[in-house]
DRENDO-1510 file (C-alpha; in Angstrom, 1 decimal, always signed):
<recs>
REC; n; res; u; v; w
REC; 1; UNK; +108.5; +133.7; +69.6 .
REC; 2; UNK; +107.9; +130.8; +71.9 .
REC; 3; UNK; +107.0; +128.3; +69.3 .
REC; 4; UNK; +109.6; +126.2; +67.5 .
REC; 5; UNK; +107.2; +124.6; +64.9 .
REC; 6; UNK; +105.6; +126.2; +61.9 .
REC; 7; UNK; +102.3; +127.8; +62.5 .
REC; 8; UNK; +99.0; +125.7; +62.2 .
REC; 9; UNK; +96.1; +126.9; +60.4 .
REC; 10; UNK; +93.5; +128.7; +62.6 .
REC; 11; UNK; +90.6; +126.8; +64.1 .
REC; 12; UNK; +87.4; +126.6; +61.9 .
REC; 13; UNK; +84.5; +127.7; +64.1 .
REC; 14; UNK; +82.0; +124.9; +64.3 .
REC; 15; UNK; +78.6; +125.6; +65.7 .
REC; 16; UNK; +80.0; +129.0; +66.9 .
REC; 17; UNK; +82.6; +127.3; +68.9 .
REC; 18; UNK; +86.0; +128.7; +68.4 .
REC; 19; UNK; +88.0; +126.6; +71.1 .
REC; 20; UNK; +86.5; +123.6; +73.0 .
REC; 21; UNK; +89.5; +122.9; +75.4 .
REC; 22; UNK; +87.9; +119.8; +76.7 .
REC; 23; UNK; +88.6; +118.0; +73.3 .
REC; 24; UNK; +91.7; +115.8; +73.8 .
REC; 25; UNK; +92.5; +115.8; +70.2 .
REC; 26; UNK; +93.2; +119.5; +70.2 .
REC; 27; UNK; +96.8; +120.4; +69.8 .
REC; 28; UNK; +96.9; +123.0; +72.5 .
REC; 29; UNK; +100.5; +123.4; +72.7 .
REC; 30; UNK; +100.7; +124.0; +69.0 .
REC; 31; UNK; +98.4; +126.9; +69.2 .
REC; 32; UNK; +98.8; +128.3; +72.7 .
REC; 33; UNK; +101.9; +129.2; +74.6 .
REC; 34; UNK; +103.0; +130.9; +77.6 .
REC; 35; UNK; +104.3; +134.6; +77.6 .
REC; 36; UNK; +105.1; +136.0; +81.0 .
REC; 37; UNK; +106.9; +139.0; +82.3 .
REC; 38; UNK; +110.2; +137.2; +82.0 .
REC; 39; UNK; +110.7; +138.6; +78.4 .
REC; 40; UNK; +111.0; +142.0; +80.2 .
REC; 41; UNK; +113.1; +140.7; +83.1 .
REC; 42; UNK; +110.3; +139.8; +85.5 .
REC; 43; UNK; +110.0; +136.7; +87.7 .
REC; 44; UNK; +106.5; +135.4; +86.9 .
REC; 45; UNK; +106.0; +131.9; +85.8 .
REC; 46; UNK; +103.0; +130.2; +84.4 .
REC; 47; UNK; +101.9; +127.0; +82.5 .
REC; 48; UNK; +99.0; +125.6; +80.5 .
REC; 49; UNK; +97.7; +122.2; +80.8 .
REC; 50; UNK; +94.9; +120.4; +79.0 .
REC; 51; UNK; +92.3; +118.5; +81.1 .
REC; 52; UNK; +89.0; +116.9; +80.6 .
REC; 53; UNK; +87.4; +120.0; +82.1 .
REC; 54; UNK; +89.3; +122.5; +79.8 .
REC; 55; UNK; +92.5; +124.5; +79.6 .
REC; 56; UNK; +94.2; +125.1; +82.9 .
REC; 57; UNK; +96.1; +128.4; +83.0 .
REC; 58; UNK; +98.0; +128.5; +86.3 .
REC; 59; UNK; +101.3; +129.7; +87.9 .
REC; 60; UNK; +102.7; +132.4; +90.2 .
REC; 61; UNK; +102.5; +136.0; +89.3 .
REC; 62; UNK; +105.3; +138.2; +90.8 .
REC; 63; UNK; +106.2; +141.9; +90.9 .
REC; 64; UNK; +109.8; +141.2; +91.4 .
REC; 65; UNK; +112.2; +142.9; +89.0 .
REC; 66; UNK; +109.3; +145.4; +87.8 .
REC; 67; UNK; +107.3; +142.5; +86.6 .
REC; 68; UNK; +103.7; +141.7; +87.2 .
REC; 69; UNK; +101.9; +139.7; +84.5 .
REC; 70; UNK; +101.4; +136.2; +83.3 .
REC; 71; UNK; +99.8; +135.2; +80.1 .
REC; 72; UNK; +98.9; +132.6; +77.5 .
REC; 73; UNK; +98.6; +133.6; +73.9 .
REC; 74; UNK; +97.9; +132.0; +70.5 .
REC; 75; UNK; +100.6; +132.0; +67.9 .
REC; 76; UNK; +99.5; +134.3; +65.0 .
REC; 77; UNK; +96.8; +132.6; +62.9 .
REC; 78; UNK; +97.7; +131.7; +59.2 .
REC; 79; UNK; +95.6; +132.9; +57.5 .
REC; 80; UNK; +94.0; +135.4; +60.0 .
REC; 81; UNK; +90.5; +134.4; +61.5 .
REC; 82; UNK; +87.5; +136.3; +59.7 .
REC; 83; UNK; +85.1; +136.8; +62.7 .
REC; 84; UNK; +83.4; +139.7; +61.0 .
REC; 85; UNK; +80.0; +137.9; +60.9 .
REC; 86; UNK; +80.0; +137.9; +64.8 .
REC; 87; UNK; +79.6; +140.5; +67.5 .
REC; 88; UNK; +81.9; +139.0; +70.1 .
REC; 89; UNK; +83.4; +136.2; +72.0 .
REC; 90; UNK; +82.4; +134.4; +75.2 .
REC; 91; UNK; +84.5; +132.6; +77.5 .
REC; 92; UNK; +83.2; +129.7; +79.7 .
REC; 93; UNK; +85.5; +129.6; +82.7 .
REC; 94; UNK; +85.8; +128.7; +86.2 .
REC; 95; UNK; +87.5; +131.7; +88.2 .
REC; 96; UNK; +89.9; +132.0; +91.0 .
REC; 97; UNK; +88.9; +135.6; +92.3 .
REC; 98; UNK; +91.3; +137.5; +90.1 .
REC; 99; UNK; +90.7; +140.1; +87.5 .
REC; 100; UNK; +91.9; +139.1; +84.1 .
REC; 101; UNK; +92.3; +140.8; +80.5 .
REC; 102; UNK; +91.3; +139.3; +77.2 .
REC; 103; UNK; +93.3; +140.7; +74.4 .
REC; 104; UNK; +92.7; +140.4; +70.6 .
REC; 105; UNK; +95.1; +141.5; +67.9 .
REC; 106; UNK; +94.5; +142.3; +64.3 .
REC; 107; UNK; +98.2; +142.9; +63.4 .
REC; 108; UNK; +100.7; +140.0; +62.7 .
REC; 109; UNK; +103.6; +141.4; +64.9 .
REC; 110; UNK; +104.1; +140.3; +68.5 .
REC; 111; UNK; +104.4; +143.5; +70.3 .
REC; 112; UNK; +101.7; +145.5; +68.6 .
REC; 113; UNK; +98.5; +147.3; +69.4 .
REC; 114; UNK; +95.9; +145.0; +71.2 .
REC; 115; UNK; +92.1; +145.4; +71.9 .
REC; 116; UNK; +91.4; +144.5; +75.6 .
REC; 117; UNK; +88.5; +143.6; +77.7 .
REC; 118; UNK; +89.0; +143.3; +81.4 .
REC; 119; UNK; +86.7; +141.0; +83.6 .
REC; 120; UNK; +86.5; +139.8; +87.1 .
REC; 121; UNK; +86.1; +136.2; +88.4 .
REC; 122; UNK; +84.7; +134.6; +91.5 .
REC; 123; UNK; +86.8; +131.8; +93.1 .
REC; 124; UNK; +85.6; +128.3; +92.2 .
REC; 125; UNK; +82.5; +129.6; +90.4 .
REC; 126; UNK; +81.7; +128.9; +86.7 .
REC; 127; UNK; +80.8; +132.0; +84.6 .
REC; 128; UNK; +80.2; +132.9; +80.9 .
REC; 129; UNK; +82.1; +136.1; +80.0 .
REC; 130; UNK; +80.8; +137.9; +77.1 .
REC; 131; UNK; +83.2; +140.2; +75.3 .
REC; 132; UNK; +81.6; +142.4; +72.6 .
REC; 133; UNK; +83.9; +143.4; +69.9 .
REC; 134; UNK; +82.7; +147.0; +70.2 .
REC; 135; UNK; +83.5; +147.4; +73.8 .
REC; 136; UNK; +87.3; +146.5; +73.3 .
REC; 137; UNK; +89.7; +149.0; +74.5 .
REC; 138; UNK; +92.7; +149.6; +72.1 .
REC; 139; UNK; +95.9; +149.4; +74.2 .
REC; 140; UNK; +99.7; +149.2; +73.8 .
REC; 141; UNK; +101.6; +147.8; +76.9 .
REC; 142; UNK; +98.6; +148.6; +79.0 .
REC; 143; UNK; +98.2; +152.1; +77.9 .
REC; 144; UNK; +95.1; +153.1; +76.1 .
REC; 145; UNK; +95.6; +154.4; +72.4 .
REC; 146; UNK; +92.6; +156.7; +71.7 .
REC; 147; UNK; +93.6; +157.5; +68.1 .
REC; 148; UNK; +93.5; +153.6; +67.2 .
REC; 149; UNK; +91.0; +152.4; +64.5 .
REC; 150; UNK; +88.3; +150.0; +65.6 .
REC; 151; UNK; +89.4; +146.2; +65.8 .
REC; 152; UNK; +89.3; +144.7; +62.2 .
REC; 153; UNK; +87.3; +141.6; +63.0 .
REC; 154; UNK; +87.8; +140.4; +59.5 .
REC; 155; UNK; +91.6; +139.7; +60.3 .
REC; 156; UNK; +91.9; +138.4; +63.8 .
REC; 157; UNK; +95.8; +137.5; +64.3 .
REC; 158; UNK; +95.9; +136.3; +67.7 .
REC; 159; UNK; +94.2; +135.9; +71.1 .
REC; 160; UNK; +95.6; +136.4; +74.6 .
REC; 161; UNK; +94.5; +135.9; +78.1 .
REC; 162; UNK; +96.5; +137.9; +80.8 .
REC; 163; UNK; +96.7; +138.4; +84.6 .
REC; 164; UNK; +98.4; +141.8; +85.2 .
REC; 165; UNK; +99.1; +144.2; +88.1 .
REC; 166; UNK; +98.2; +146.9; +85.8 .
REC; 167; UNK; +94.6; +147.8; +84.4 .
REC; 168; UNK; +95.1; +150.7; +81.9 .
REC; 169; UNK; +97.0; +153.9; +81.8 .
REC; 170; UNK; +99.1; +153.3; +85.0 .
REC; 171; UNK; +96.2; +152.4; +87.2 .
REC; 172; UNK; +96.5; +149.1; +89.1 .
REC; 173; UNK; +94.3; +146.1; +88.7 .
REC; 174; UNK; +91.9; +146.5; +91.8 .
REC; 175; UNK; +91.9; +142.8; +92.4 .
REC; 176; UNK; +95.6; +142.0; +91.7 .
REC; 177; UNK; +97.5; +140.1; +94.5 .
REC; 178; UNK; +101.0; +138.5; +93.7 .
REC; 179; UNK; +101.2; +134.8; +94.1 .
REC; 180; UNK; +99.5; +131.8; +92.9 .
REC; 181; UNK; +96.7; +131.8; +90.5 .
REC; 182; UNK; +94.5; +129.3; +88.4 .
REC; 183; UNK; +91.9; +129.8; +85.7 .
REC; 184; UNK; +90.1; +127.0; +84.0 .
REC; 185; UNK; +88.9; +128.0; +80.6 .
REC; 186; UNK; +86.4; +125.4; +79.1 .
REC; 187; UNK; +85.7; +127.0; +75.8 .
REC; 188; UNK; +85.7; +130.1; +73.7 .
REC; 189; UNK; +82.4; +130.6; +71.6 .
REC; 190; UNK; +81.4; +133.2; +69.0 .
REC; 191; UNK; +78.0; +135.2; +69.2 .
</recs>
C-alpha cells in the first residue's frame, strides 16, 4: 500500500531482539511505513526517522475531516513471523505523554482484524512496555470483536504503532490531544 518495492523477508530474532532501531544497517523504510488518517480523508501527518537512539515516530495528529490517527506499520512479513515460542513483546521507548496502541495482525490483508494493546507514556521518560500476547484485545477499526479467535502467534503478518483519538468501542483515548507528538522507539524484544 505505501511501499513500492517487493517485500523483504521478516527479521530473524537474534537474542530475543526483533528490531534494534539503533542499528544503522537496518533498512527501516523498506520494512516500516507511515499509515495516517489521510487514507480516510483525515489531515494527520507523521513520519519516521532513524537515529542513533532509535526510530523517531513524530508528526501532527489532527481531528480535521473526521480524522484522528497517525501510525507506523510494517509491510506484511513474507513469510510470516513465528513467535509461538514467546509470551509477548516488549518495547523500549522514550515517551511524550500520549497514550498509544500497539497492534499485531495474523492476517495478510491490510484492513483486517488486529490485536491491540494500549499503553501510556510519560514525557521524556524511558520505559519498557511489556505486551503479553494473551492480553491483546481483538479489534477492527477500534471496535472490539468479542467472537475473534486468539492471536495466532505462529503467523504474525504485521506490526503497527498508533496514536489515535479513540480507545475502543467509541470511547475516546483519555490522554489524546490533537497536535504534535514524538515517540522514540529504541527496540522491540521478545520474551
